[in-house]
N, C-alpha and C positions, 0 to 999 in steps of 0.2 A: 343589908339594904344598899350599900354602896355598889356591890357587884351587879345588882339589878339595874341600877341607873347606867352603869357602864355598858351593859349588854344592850339596853335600849338605845343608848347614844351611838353605839357601834352599828346597830341596825339602821338607824336614821342616816348615818354617814354612808352606809352601803347603798341604801335606797337612792340617795341623792346622786351618788357616783354612777349608779346604774342608769338613772334618768339622763344624766349628762352624757354618758357614753352612747345612749340611744340617739340623742339629738346630733351628736358628732357623727355617728354612723349614717344617719339620714342625710346629713350635709355632704358627706364624702361620697356616698353611693349614688346620690341623685335619685333615690327611689321616689321622692315626693315631687320630682320635676314632671312637667308635662311630657307625655310620651312622644317620641319622634318615630319616624319611619324606620330608622336604623335600630332603635331600641325595641320596637315591635318585632322586627325581623330577628333580632338576637333572641328574644324571648320565645318566638316561634321555633327557631332552630334548636334551642335547648329542650323544648317540649318534644321535638322530633327525636332527639337523641335519647331522651328518657323513656319514651313510650314505644319506640320501634326497635325490636330486636332483629328483625329481618332487614337485610340491607336494601332490598328493593322497596320495601315499605318506607324505610327511612329516607331513601332518595326521593320517593314520590312526595313525602311530607315536606322535604326541603325545597322541592320544586314549587310546591304551593306557597311556601314562605317567601321565596324569591318573587313569585308572581304577584303576591299581595304587596310586597315591598315596592315593586316597580309601579303598581297601581297607586299606592300611597304617594310615591314621589311625583307621579304625573299629576296628582290632585294638588300638589304643592303644600303638603303638610310637613 
């Protein structure tokens, strides 16, 4: 009976630690912050690198990202 309580207690401690680690990660990474022009551009560039194996297609994608970032900045976001 004692080992059953010990296992349940350990699982509760692990769940609490995982929850705390998640909130610390969110605070450090800034994932929950409002998107900025630069963060949108970075996200777009990452997508270009992941989805384009052809260098010409990747460059075209990155050009679109830069154009959108300049438009975003001109709108004052």
